[in-house]
C-alpha positions in Angstrom: -18.6 -12.4 14.7 -21.4 -10.2 15.7 -22.1 -9.7 19.4 -25.4 -10.4 21.3 -26.3 -9.3 24.8 -29.6 -9.8 26.4 -30.9 -9.0 30.0 -34.0 -9.4 32.1 -34.0 -8.6 35.8 -34.5 -6.1 38.6 -31.8 -3.6 37.4 -32.0 -1.1 34.5 -31.2 -3.2 31.4 -29.5 -0.5 29.3 -26.3 0.0 31.2 -25.7 -3.7 31.5 -26.4 -4.2 27.8 -24.0 -1.3 26.7 -21.3 -2.6 29.0 -21.8 -6.2 27.6 -21.5 -4.9 24.0 -18.3 -3.0 24.9 -16.8 -6.3 26.1 -17.5 -7.7 22.8 -15.9 -5.0 20.7 -12.8 -7.2 20.1 -14.9 -9.3 17.9 -15.3 -6.6 15.3 -18.4 -4.8 14.0 -19.6 -2.0 11.8 -22.9 -1.0 13.6 -24.7 -1.5 16.8 -28.1 -1.2 18.4 -30.4 -1.8 21.4 -34.1 -2.6 22.1 -35.8 -2.1 25.4 -39.2 -3.1 26.5 -41.0 -0.1 28.0 -43.6 -0.3 30.8 -47.0 1.1 30.2 -50.6 -0.1 29.9 -49.7 -2.4 27.0 -46.0 -2.0 26.9 -44.0 -1.0 23.8 -40.5 -1.4 22.3 -38.0 1.4 22.2 -35.0 1.0 20.0 -31.9 2.8 18.7 -29.4 1.8 16.0 -26.2 3.5 14.8 -23.5 2.9 12.2 -19.9 2.9 13.4 -18.4 2.4 16.7 -20.2 1.7 20.0 -19.5 5.3 21.2 -22.0 6.5 18.5 -24.7 4.3 20.0 -23.8 5.3 23.5 -24.2 8.9 22.7 -27.4 8.3 21.0 -29.0 6.5 23.9 -28.2 9.1 26.5 -31.7 10.3 26.4 -33.2 6.8 26.5 -36.3 6.2 28.8 -35.4 5.5 32.4 -36.2 2.2 33.9 -36.7 -0.7 31.5 -35.7 -4.0 32.9 -35.7 -6.1 29.7 -33.7 -5.5 26.6 -31.3 -6.7 23.9 -28.3 -5.4 22.2 -26.2 -6.2 19.2 -23.0 -5.3 17.4 -23.1 -6.3 13.7 -20.4 -7.6 11.4 -22.2 -7.2 8.0 -23.0 -10.4 6.0 -26.4 -9.7 4.2 -26.6 -6.0 3.4 -24.1 -3.3 3.6 -23.4 -1.5 7.0 -26.2 1.0 7.5 -28.7 2.1 10.1 -31.5 0.3 8.3 -29.5 -2.9 8.3 -28.3 -2.6 11.9 -30.0 -4.8 14.6 -32.4 -5.0 16.4 -35.0 -5.6 13.7 -38.7 -5.4 14.4 -41.8 -7.1 13.0 -44.6 -5.1 11.2 -46.2 -4.1 14.4 -43.0 -2.8 16.0 -43.9 -4.7 19.1 -41.3 -7.4 18.6 -37.5 -6.9 18.4 -34.8 -9.5 17.4 -31.1 -9.7 17.0 -29.3 -12.4 15.2 -25.7 -13.8 14.5 -25.2 -16.2 11.6 -26.2 -16.6 8.0 -29.7 -17.7 6.7 -29.0 -20.0 3.8 -32.5 -20.0 2.4 -32.8 -16.2 2.6 -33.9 -15.8 -1.1 -36.7 -18.2 -0.9 -37.9 -16.8 2.4 -37.8 -13.2 1.2 -39.8 -14.1 -1.9 -42.4 -15.6 0.3 -42.6 -12.8 2.8 -42.5 -9.9 0.3 -46.0 -8.6 -0.3 -47.1 -9.9 3.0 -44.8 -7.8 5.3 -43.1 -4.5 5.1 -39.5 -5.3 4.6 -37.4 -2.4 5.6 -33.7 -3.8 5.3 -31.4 -5.9 3.1 -30.7 -8.3 5.8 -31.5 -11.9 6.4 -32.2 -11.1 10.1 -35.4 -9.1 9.4 -37.0 -12.2 7.9 -36.6 -14.0 11.2 -38.5 -11.3 12.9 -41.4 -11.6 10.4 -41.4 -15.4 10.7 -41.9 -15.1 14.4 -44.6 -12.5 13.9 -46.6 -14.9 11.6 -46.5 -17.7 14.3 -47.6 -15.2 17.0 -50.5 -14.2 14.8 -51.4 -17.9 14.4 -51.8 -18.2 18.2 -48.2 -19.4 19.3 -46.7 -17.9 22.4 -43.3 -16.4 21.9 -41.2 -19.5 22.7 -43.3 -21.6 20.4 -43.1 -19.0 17.7 -39.3 -18.9 17.9 -39.2 -22.8 17.8 -41.4 -22.7 14.6 -39.1 -20.1 13.1 -36.0 -22.3 13.8 -37.6 -25.3 12.0 -38.1 -23.1 8.9 -34.5 -21.7 8.8 -31.5 -23.2 7.0 -28.2 -22.0 8.1 -26.5 -20.8 11.2 -28.0 -18.5 13.8 -28.1 -17.4 17.4 -31.0 -15.1 18.1 -32.5 -13.1 21.1 -36.1 -11.8 20.9 -38.3 -9.6 23.1 -41.9 -8.7 22.8 -43.9 -5.8 24.2 -46.6 -8.2 25.5 -44.3 -9.7 28.1 -42.4 -7.4 30.5 -40.1 -10.1 31.7 -39.5 -12.8 29.0 -36.4 -12.9 26.9 -36.3 -15.8 24.3 -33.1 -16.9 22.7 -32.1 -19.8 20.4 -29.0 -21.2 18.8 -27.7 -23.3 15.8 -24.0 -23.4 15.1 -23.4 -19.7 16.2 -22.4 -19.6 19.8 -24.7 -18.6 22.7 -24.4 -18.8 26.5 -26.8 -17.9 29.3 -26.4 -17.2 32.9 -28.4 -16.4 36.1 -27.4 -14.1 39.1 -29.3 -12.3 41.9 -32.8 -12.5 40.4 -31.5 -11.7 36.9 -30.9 -13.7 33.7 -28.4 -13.0 30.9 -27.7 -14.2 27.4 -24.8 -13.4 25.2 -22.8 -14.6 22.1 -19.6 -14.8 24.2 -18.6 -15.2 27.7 -16.9 -11.7 28.3 -20.3 -9.9 28.0 -21.8 -11.4 31.1 -18.6 -12.3 33.0 -19.0 -9.4 35.5 -22.4 -10.7 36.7 -21.9 -14.4 36.8 -19.4 -17.1 36.4 -21.9 -20.0 36.3 -23.0 -20.3 32.8 -25.2 -22.6 30.7 -23.8 -23.6 27.3 -26.6 -23.5 24.7 -26.4 -26.4 22.4 -27.6 -26.6 18.7 -31.4 -26.4 18.1 -32.2 -25.3 21.6 -34.6 -22.5 22.6 -34.0 -20.6 25.9 -36.7 -19.0 28.0 -35.1 -16.4 30.3 -37.0 -14.7 33.2 -35.6 -12.8 36.1 -33.6 -15.5 38.1 -34.5 -18.4 35.8 -33.4 -20.1 32.6 -35.5 -22.8 30.9 -34.2 -24.7 27.8 -36.2 -26.8 25.4 -35.6 -28.6 22.1 -37.5 -27.7 18.9 -40.3 -30.1 20.0 -40.8 -28.0 23.3 -39.4 -30.9 25.4 -37.4 -29.4 28.4 -33.7 -30.4 28.4 -30.9 -29.7 30.7 -28.2 -27.3 29.3 -24.7 -28.1 30.2 -23.5 -26.0 33.2 -20.0 -24.4 33.2 -18.1 -22.5 35.8 -15.6 -20.0 34.3 -12.6 -18.9 36.3 -11.1 -16.8 33.5 -10.3 -13.1 33.9 -11.8 -10.8 31.2 -8.7 -10.9 28.9 -8.7 -14.7 29.1 -12.4 -14.8 28.3 -12.0 -12.4 25.3 -9.5 -15.0 23.9 -11.8 -17.9 24.6 -9.4 -19.3 27.1 -6.5 -19.4 24.7 -3.4 -17.5 25.6 -3.6 -15.1 22.6 -5.8 -14.3 19.7 -3.7 -15.9 17.1 -4.0 -19.3 18.6 -7.8 -18.8 19.1 -8.1 -17.9 15.5 -6.0 -20.8 14.3 -8.5 -23.0 16.2 -11.5 -21.1 14.7 -10.5 -22.1 11.2 -12.9 -25.1 10.9 -15.8 -22.7 11.6 -14.4 -20.0 9.3 -14.3 -22.5 6.3 -17.8 -23.9 7.2 -19.2 -20.2 7.2 -17.4 -19.3 3.9 -19.0 -22.4 2.3 -22.5 -22.0 3.9 -25.3 -21.3 1.5 -23.2 -21.6 -1.7 -24.5 -25.0 -2.8 -28.1 -25.4 -4.1 -30.0 -28.7 -4.7 -28.4 -30.9 -7.2 -25.0 -29.9 -6.3 -24.9 -26.6 -8.2 -22.9 -23.7 -6.8 -24.8 -20.4 -6.2 -22.8 -17.3 -5.6 -25.5 -14.7 -4.8 -23.0 -11.9 -4.2 -21.2 -12.2 -7.5 -23.4 -9.9 -9.6 -21.9 -10.9 -12.9 -24.2 -12.8 -15.4 -23.3 -16.2 -16.7 -23.0 -14.7 -20.1 -20.5 -12.2 -18.9 -18.4 -15.0 -17.3 -18.6 -17.1 -20.3 -17.2 -14.3 -22.3 -14.0 -14.1 -20.1 -10.8 -15.4 -21.9 -8.2 -14.6 -19.3 -8.0 -14.2 -15.5 -5.7 -12.1 -13.4 -5.5 -12.6 -9.6 -4.0 -9.7 -7.7 -3.1 -9.6 -4.0 -0.4 -8.9 -1.4 1.3 -11.1 1.2 -0.8 -13.9 2.6 -3.7 -13.1 0.2 -1.2 -13.5 -2.7 -0.4 -17.0 -1.5 -4.1 -17.8 -1.5 -4.4 -16.3 -4.9 -1.5 -18.5 -6.1 -3.5 -21.6 -5.0 -6.4 -20.4 -7.0 -4.3 -20.1 -10.2 -3.8 -23.8 -10.2 -7.5 -24.4 -9.7 -8.7 -21.9 -12.3 -6.4 -23.2 -15.0 -7.1 -26.9 -14.1 -10.9 -26.7 -13.9 -11.7 -24.0 -16.3 -8.9 -24.1 -18.8 -8.6 -20.3 -18.8 -5.2 -18.8 -18.6 -4.6 -17.3 -15.2 -1.8 -14.9 -14.0 -1.1 -14.1 -10.5 0.4 -10.7 -9.6 1.6 -9.0 -6.5 -0.6 -6.0 -6.5 1.9 -3.4 -5.9 3.6 -4.4 -9.2 0.6 -5.1 -11.3 -0.3 -1.7 -12.7 3.4 -0.8 -13.2 4.2 -3.5 -15.7 1.4 -2.5 -18.3 -0.6 -5.7 -18.3 -2.7 -6.5 -21.3 -6.5 -6.1 -20.2 -9.8 -5.7 -21.9 -13.5 -6.2 -21.5 -13.0 -10.1 -21.7 -10.4 -10.0 -18.8 -11.5 -11.0 -15.3 -9.4 -9.5 -12.5 -9.8 -11.0 -9.0 -8.6 -8.8 -6.1 -8.0 -10.6 -2.9 -7.7 -8.7 0.4 -8.9 -9.8 3.9 -9.8 -6.2 4.9 -10.8 -4.9 1.4 -8.8 -1.8 2.2 -5.3 -2.9 1.2 -4.0 0.2 -0.7 -2.0 -1.8 -3.3 -4.8 -4.1 -4.2 -7.4 -1.4 -4.4 -5.2 0.5 -6.8 -4.7 -2.5 -8.9 -8.4 -3.2 -9.2 -9.1 0.5 -10.0 -6.4 0.3 -12.8 -8.1 -2.8 -14.1 -11.5 -1.2 -14.3 -10.1 1.8 -16.1 -9.0 -0.7 -18.8 -12.6 -2.1 -18.9 -11.7 -5.4 -17.2 -14.4 -7.0 -15.0 -13.4 -6.9 -11.3 -14.3 -9.4 -8.6 -13.4 -8.6 -5.0 -12.8 -11.2 -2.5 -12.9 -9.8 1.0 -13.7 -10.5 4.6 -15.3 -7.2 5.3 -18.7 -6.2 3.8 -18.9 -2.9 2.0 -15.1 -2.4 2.1 -13.7 0.0 -0.3 -12.5 -2.8 -2.7 -16.0 -4.5 -2.5 -17.7 -1.1 -3.3 -15.4 -0.4 -6.3 -15.7 -3.9 -7.8 -18.2 -5.2 -10.3 -18.9 -8.2 -8.1 -17.8 -9.4 -4.8 -17.2 -12.7 -3.1 -17.2 -12.4 0.7 -15.3 -14.8 2.9 -17.3 -15.2 6.3 -14.3 -15.9 8.5 -15.3 -13.4 11.1 -13.1 -10.6 12.6 -9.4 -11.5 12.9 -7.6 -9.7 15.7 -4.1 -11.2 15.3 -1.9 -9.3 12.8 -0.6 -12.4 11.2 -3.5 -13.9 9.1 -4.5 -17.4 9.7 -8.3 -18.1 9.4 -8.8 -15.4 6.8 -6.1 -17.0 4.7 -7.7 -20.5 4.8 -11.1 -18.9 4.1 -9.7 -17.1 1.1 -8.3 -20.3 -0.4 -11.7 -22.1 0.0 -13.7 -19.0 -1.4 -11.3 -18.8 -4.5 -11.6 -22.5 -5.1 -15.5 -22.1 -4.9 -15.1 -19.3 -7.4 -13.0 -21.6 -9.7 -15.6 -24.3 -9.6 -18.3 -21.8 -10.3 -16.5 -20.6 -13.4 -16.2 -24.3 -14.5 -19.8 -24.8 -14.0 -20.8 -21.7 -15.9 -18.4 -22.5 -18.7 -19.1 -26.2 -18.9 -15.5 -27.3 -18.5 -16.4 -29.9 -15.8 -19.5 -32.1 -15.8 -22.1 -31.5 -13.1 -21.3 -34.8 -11.4 -17.6 -33.9 -11.3 -18.5 -30.5 -9.5 -20.8 -32.3 -7.1 -18.0 -34.8 -6.2 -15.6 -32.0 -5.6 -18.0 -29.9 -3.5 -18.5 -33.0 -1.3 -14.7 -33.2 -0.8 -14.4 -29.5 -0.2 -17.0 -29.7 2.5 -14.8 -32.2 4.3 -12.1 -29.7 4.7 -13.3 -28.3 8.1 -13.2 -31.7 9.7 -9.7 -32.3 8.2 -8.5 -29.0 9.6 -10.1 -29.9 13.0 -8.0 -33.2 12.9 -4.9 -31.2 12.4 -5.5 -28.9 15.4 -5.4 -31.9 17.6 -1.7 -32.3 16.7 -0.8 -28.9 18.2 1.2 -30.4 21.1 3.2 -32.7 18.9 4.1 -29.7 16.6 5.0 -27.6 19.7 7.4 -30.3 20.8 9.3 -30.1 17.4 9.1 -26.2 17.2 10.7 -25.9 20.6 13.8 -27.8 19.4 14.2 -25.2 16.6 13.7 -22.0 18.7 17.3 -20.9 18.4 17.6 -21.6 14.6 18.1 -18.5 12.5 17.6 -19.8 8.9 14.9 -22.1 7.5 14.2 -23.2 3.9 10.7 -24.2 2.8 10.2 -26.4 -0.2 7.1 -27.3 -2.2 6.0 -28.1 -5.8 2.7 -27.5 -7.5 0.0 -26.4 -4.9 2.6 -27.2 -2.2 4.7 -24.2 -3.3 2.3 -21.6 -2.1 1.8 -23.6 1.2 5.6 -23.3 1.5 5.5 -19.6 0.8 2.8 -19.1 3.5 4.7 -21.2 6.0 7.9 -19.1 5.5 5.9 -15.9 5.7 4.3 -16.9 9.0 7.7 -17.8 10.5 9.2 -14.6 9.4 6.2 -12.4 10.6 6.0 -13.7 14.2 9.4 -15.5 15.0 11.7 -12.9 13.3 13.8 -15.5 11.7 15.1 -15.8 8.1 12.8 -18.2 6.2 12.9 -18.5 2.4 10.5 -20.7 0.3 11.4 -22.1 -3.1 9.8 -24.5 -5.7 11.6 -27.7 -5.0 13.1 -27.9 -8.5 14.8 -24.4 -8.0 17.1 -25.5 -5.2 19.6 -27.0 -7.6 19.7 -23.7 -9.5 21.4 -21.8 -6.7 20.0 -22.0 -3.2 21.3 -25.5 -2.6 24.7 -23.9 -2.2 23.5 -22.6 1.3 22.6 -26.1 2.5 25.0 -27.4 5.1 24.8 -29.7 8.1 22.3 -28.2 10.6 20.3 -26.2 8.0 16.6 -26.8 8.6 14.5 -27.6 5.5 10.7 -27.9 5.8 9.0 -29.6 2.8 5.4 -29.9 1.8 5.3 -33.5 0.4 1.7 -34.6 0.5 0.5 -36.8 -2.2 0.1 -35.1 -5.6 0.9 -35.8 -9.2 4.4 -34.6 -8.6 5.0 -36.0 -5.2 7.9 -38.3 -6.5 9.8 -35.1 -7.8 9.2 -33.4 -4.4 10.8 -36.3 -2.5 13.7 -36.3 -5.0 14.3 -32.6 -4.0 14.1 -33.6 -0.3 16.7 -36.3 -0.9 19.1 -33.7 -2.5 19.1 -31.4 0.6 19.1 -34.4 3.0 22.3 -35.7 1.3 24.0 -32.4 2.1 23.2 -32.6 5.8 20.0 -30.7 6.2 17.7 -31.4 9.1 14.3 -32.3 7.4 10.8 -31.6 8.7 8.1 -32.8 6.3 4.3 -32.2 5.9 3.1 -35.6 4.7 0.0 -37.6 4.5 -0.9 -40.1 7.3 0.7 -43.4 6.7 3.2 -42.2 4.0 6.2 -44.3 5.2 8.3 -43.4 2.1 8.1 -39.7 3.0 8.6 -40.4 6.7 11.7 -42.4 6.0 13.4 -39.1 4.6 12.5 -36.9 7.5 13.8 -36.2 11.1 10.3 -35.0 11.9 6.9 -35.4 10.2 3.7 -33.5 10.6 1.1 -36.0 9.4 -2.0 -34.5 7.6 -5.0 -36.3 6.3 -5.3 -36.6 2.5 -7.8 -34.7 0.4 -8.2 -33.8 -3.3 -4.8 -32.3 -4.4 -6.2 -28.8 -5.2 -7.9 -28.6 -1.9 -4.8 -29.8 0.1 -3.4 -26.3 0.7 -6.2 -25.4 3.1 -5.2 -28.5 5.2 -1.4 -28.6 4.7 -0.8 -25.1 5.9 -2.3 -25.7 9.3 0.9 -27.5 10.8 3.0 -24.7 9.3 0.9 -22.1 11.1 1.2 -24.0 14.3 5.0 -24.4 13.8 5.5 -20.7 13.4 3.3 -20.0 16.4 5.2 -22.3 18.7 8.7 -21.2 17.5 7.5 -17.6 18.2 6.3 -18.4 21.6 9.5 -20.3 22.5 11.4 -17.1 21.5 9.1 -15.1 23.8 7.5 -12.9 21.0 4.2 -11.3 21.1 2.3 -13.3 18.4 -0.7 -10.9 18.2 1.2 -7.7 17.6 4.5 -8.6 15.6 7.0 -5.9 15.4 6.8 -3.4 12.4 3.6 -4.9 11.0 0.1 -3.6 10.7 -3.1 -5.6 10.2 -4.2 -3.5 7.2 -1.6 -1.9 4.8 -3.3 1.4 3.8 -0.4 3.1 2.1 1.7 2.1 -0.9 
């Protein structure tokens, strides 16, 4: 996610802000900027923004005015608007006397922009700039800065953490939060605000956790918190004993476990702003007309690795909900098999980075054959997104761990949303059916959260298998891609052999490898073919395999076949992979830890594969 740093106090603000932003670089970003309140008869705002690494900004501010003691800084991970200097933060109001930085997504972006256009000079493509103009309007109506920020918060739908400074006040820094994280701190006559603890850890270890719909007034040495009705409230205090590395990881031992625990938020952000009144899906980034989508008569999904497994889940959803034939291809093979493509073909390329060489090449090949191409990516303005006719962004935030976790689940949810949108456009589902499915899809974050509470139970099972060298994963229907992903995660970070098969394929050869002591992990949650899955489990159990099952809570029949059960809550069958994969991520993680492996940097692997 983006990074925010703000400072007001006796020392020069710029070095503190730049250092704080450098401590947030691990979060990922594509541009950076600062705004400082300059002294003078009436005061003014000086700002600087640059695309690229923080070093670009640091070089650009080398000639910044000396002495400002109030300022804000930002590192941006693009959501609305491509990475550019115009879209980088901070953003100003029309007068240039107000500067604002923002993390999050404004869901009512389009209606707000339509209202503000013609009344304000809009200089960017971002949702953030609109916040600055909303505050500007309230200041013009007579509000002071904290009241203006409260009014802006009441008008915004979505997630946000903001920090605002104004030339009229040499000491006041105002911040606010809803969903997106924000902390504040006080030390030696100074006050700090940041989106994450590492930014201000060198200056104070006594922090205030800012809760949802709170507005913070920071002055040198003081922090005042109010709700949206201007009633002063007590912010929860927290003392932090972490070192910097621990703070970057949010207190988790490594980035992978942190990112596994970020999955509920990643799914929420991926779904945010994509449902309009009446339960209709709105995909603003898609850029293909409904007539163009109605003309489609076949879908291909192309991807690699973990993204391929998410794509395989989408094949089931697209065919079931839209009745369109859907093929799923490993991107590195797609263009070499001479696929039949034309203007009525929709090709969906899936890549967390948007820079995967094989997937980019597959999408470019499809475009040369006049197919319509949709990119599904976690990175705004990635190569794949720029090349495509349309793009659907996941909003999982940067992922540091090499083995994908939160981006995988976000891809599943984004692709399912795309499948429902196709069904909506093509009229293959009733509006009431889509609305019901969306209600269930929005439950997925809480179901994932419930799974994360089982981490210690899964750890206990995983540690029993730390010395096992061979695992088999079985699944049927949408459980098969979950089995594939579980096996891949175990291979990636535990360095053991793990193979996944459709359950019915075991009797066609692989069952010859089953003997006493072999570990078989089955995905056996409730589905229309659950009985057949359990029959396949019976077959390997009868030959002496040790059985670990992912099964729904309270499923005594499945539990009776297993030596160990990872219970998961039940959801709609086509949504279940986003929930069922969680215990398999945790199982792989704890096996790897028991084997002493570096889960964040597994051997021989790279985060983004940029060569064929």
